[in-house]
N, C-alpha and C positions, 0 to 999 in steps of 0.2 A: 456184682462182686466187688471187693476192694480194689482189685486189679483194674477192673474196668473204670471205676471212678478216678483212680490215679491217672489212667491213660487219658481220660477226658480232661482232667485238670492240667495235664502236660500240654495237651493240644490247645486248650483255651489260653494258656500262657503265651502262645505263638501268635494269636490272633485276637485283637481287640477292636472289633469294628463297632462303630458308634452311630446310632441314630441320633441326629442333633436337631436343634430347634429351627435353623434356617440354613439356606445355602451359604450364607456368609461364614458359617462356622467351618467350612471346607472349601473356601474359594480360590485357593492357590493353584488349583487345577484349571481354573477359568481364566481366559484372556482378560486382562485388566481386572481381574477378580470380580468380573460381572456375569451373573448368570443369564441364560438364554430367556427370552420372552416366549412364553407358551400360553397363548390366550386361554383364559378360563382355569388355568392351572398355576402358573408362575408369572406374575406381572410385577414389574419394577422391584425385582428381587424378593417379592413376597409371595408365599405359598397361600393361595386363596382358600383351600380347604385342608387345614393341617391334620384333620382327623383321617383323611384318606391318602394324602401324599406325604411321603416320609423321606427326607434328606438323609443319606447314609454316607458317612466317611468311611470308604472301604478300606480296611486296615488289616495288614498281615505282619506278624512278627513286630508288633509295637510301631509300625510305620504306616502312615496313611499313603495309599497307592493311587486311588481315583475316587471320584464322588458320583453318586447315583441318587436320582430323585425316583422314588419307588411308589407305585400305585398299589395299595393294599386291596382295593376292590377287585381290580382285574388281575392282580397278582403277576404284574410284569412291570419292568422299568419304564418310566416315561423317557428317561434318557440317562446316559452315564457320560462323563467328561473326563478326559485324561490329557496330561501334558506329555507329548511324544518326546523322548530324548535319545532316540536311537536304540539299537538292540545289541546287547553284548554277546548273545550266543543264539544258536539255532535250536529247533526242536520244541516239542510240546511236552510240558511235565505230565506226570501220572495223574489222571483225574481223580480228584477227591472233592466231590460236591459238597458245598458248606451251605449252611443257612445262617440267617441273622436273627438271633433270639429276641432282640428288641422289637423286630417286626412280628415275630411269633407271638409275643405277648405285649402287644402295642400299648396297652393301658397299664402295664406294670413297669416301674422303674427298675432298671437293672444296669449291670456294668456294660452290656453290649457286647460280649464276646462272640466271635464266630463259633459255630458248633458244626463238627463234621455230622452229616445227616444220619440220623438213626430212626427217628420217629416216622410213621407213615403218612401222617396228614396233620397240616396246620391251618388255622383259619385265615391267616393274613399273608401268606406267601406260597409260591410254588414249592414242591419238593420233588425229590428225584423219582418217586414212584409215579408222579404225574406224567412222566415222559416215557416210562418203560412200556415196551411192547405196544406202542401205538401204531407203528407201521409206516408212518409218514413224516412225522415231525421230530426234528433234532432239538437238542438243548443249544440254541444258537446264541453265542455270545454277542453282547452289545458292545463292550470294549473287548477286542479279541486279544488272546494271549500272545499273538504274534506281534502286537505292538508294544508289548511289555518289555521294559529295559533288561531286568535281572531275572534270575530264576524265581525269586520271591515274588517279584511284580507279576510274573506269569501265573504263579500259583493263586495269587490274590483274585485273578479274574474268574476263578472256578467257584464262585459264589452264585447261588440260585437267585439272588437279587440283581444279578447281571445277566440273566438268561431270559430268553423268550422261546416259545415254540416257533421253530422256523422250518419250512418245507426243506426236506433234506437235499434235494438236487440244488435248490437255490442257495442253501447254506455252503455246500460243498462246491458249487459251481460258480455262477456269475458274481455272487456276493464275495466269495473267497478270492476270486481274481481281482475284483475291485480292491479289496483290502490290501493285497499285495502290490498293486499299482501304486496305491496312495502312499504305502510305506516307502517305495523306491523314490517317489516324488519328494517326500519329506526328507529322506536321507540325502537326496542330491541338493535340494534347494533351501531347506529350512535350517539356515545357520544364523543365529543371533550375533549381536555386536561383540560378544565375548568369544565367538568362534565355536560355540557349541551347538549341536543339533537341538532344535526346540520347535515344536509344533503343537498347536492345540486342537484337540479332536473332541467332537460331540457327536453321539450316535444315539438315536432314539427309535421308537416303535410307535406306530399309529394303531391304537386298538380297534378291533372290529366291533360291530354292533351286537353280533349274536353268536360268533363262532368260538366255542368253548372247547378246550382239551380236558378230557377226564371229568367233566361237569364241573370244573373249578377254575381253570386257568384260561384267561383270554388269548386267542390266537390272533396276533396282530394282522391287520389287513395289508400293512406296508412297513418296510424298515427304511430308515433314512440315515445319512451320515454327512459330516462336513469336516473340513479342516481349514485352519488359517495359520499362517506364519509369516514372519519377516524373513526375507531372503537378502542377506548381505550382499551376496554376488550380483543379485538382480537389483539391488537397492529399491526394493518395492515389497509391499505386502501381497501375498499371493493367497488364493482360497479356491476351493472347489466343493461341490456337493454331489451326491449321489443318492438314488433311491431305487427301490424295486418292490413290486407287489409280492407279497408272501405266498407264492404259488410255485410249483415245480417248474424249473427251466423248461422252456419249450424248445430249446435247442442245446445241443451238447456243449457247443463253445460259445454260448451266449455271452455278451459283454454289456455291462451297463453304461449308459452314456454319461459322460462328465457334464455336469451342469453348474449353473452359477448359484451363489447365495440368493440372488434375487429370484431366481426360478424356484428354488426350494421355498422361499417365503411365499410366492405366489401359489404354491401348491398347498402348503401347510399352515401358512400365516405365522410360522415361527421366525422370530428374529434372533439370530445366534450371537452376533458380535456387534460392536459399535462401528462407527464409519472408518476405522483404520483398515478393516478387512475389505478387500475389493468385492463389491457386490455383483458387478456385471462383467468382470474379466476372469477368466479361469485358465487352467492348464488345459489346452485342447488336446494335445498329444503327450501324455505323461513321459514317454521315453525320450521324445526328441526335446521336450521343454517348450514347444511352441506356445505362444499365448494368442488368445483370440476373444474378441468380445462375444457376448451372447446374442 
């Protein structure tokens, strides 16, 4: 109906998310404007298979909010990156799961607007129906809404190109607790030379070999995340990494161990930042702020 198309037009005007040609088109969310090194995927800032991996400037209400490198074969993000600036308010916005139409029609040139999910199936990305009634896996945020600064930043994270199938108790349990701890660390220590909160976060998923949701979407075997920032108070760069297997938590109050960037590299071979970020020193006890070598 005319009313339906007018509504869609209104919603599109609020969100203009764009599939771009390279990570450099949306590098202001990356420390020193330098993308991670992901062997076989992203090396020296170049996407090795541009037909498969799509960089997306995640945009909401005409403002770029974060960046994602999306794998259209596995239909999950390789990673998303965000510049943390503190959080203005609490709470989680009402869920409106969105899709990215340039990923939907990857061979078609288009404006790249976010769409509120209506269709049931797309060839190049996950959709809401992939997650319904599966009984085990949540729509797990890569960049969590809890890290987002404003209400509109929070809403921008509810795009299915920022989502992976995540074991429910892992998502709501140890992973959620880790996200809260890291946010507290960044709020306390990540203050730049201008006195503003600023931290750089990269979170990604390790695809499994054959574990598939709804015969379409890869279920990652592992999720990983890391942050790096300069702490004016400590007069040093600080960083830490966490990861966990994408399986149900085996204990009610399970906590993920804080690791170094070097340990994350040894596990995944990913190099996230340049030498300014401490590779072998991390926050050992987030609440007390104690520092310890790996």
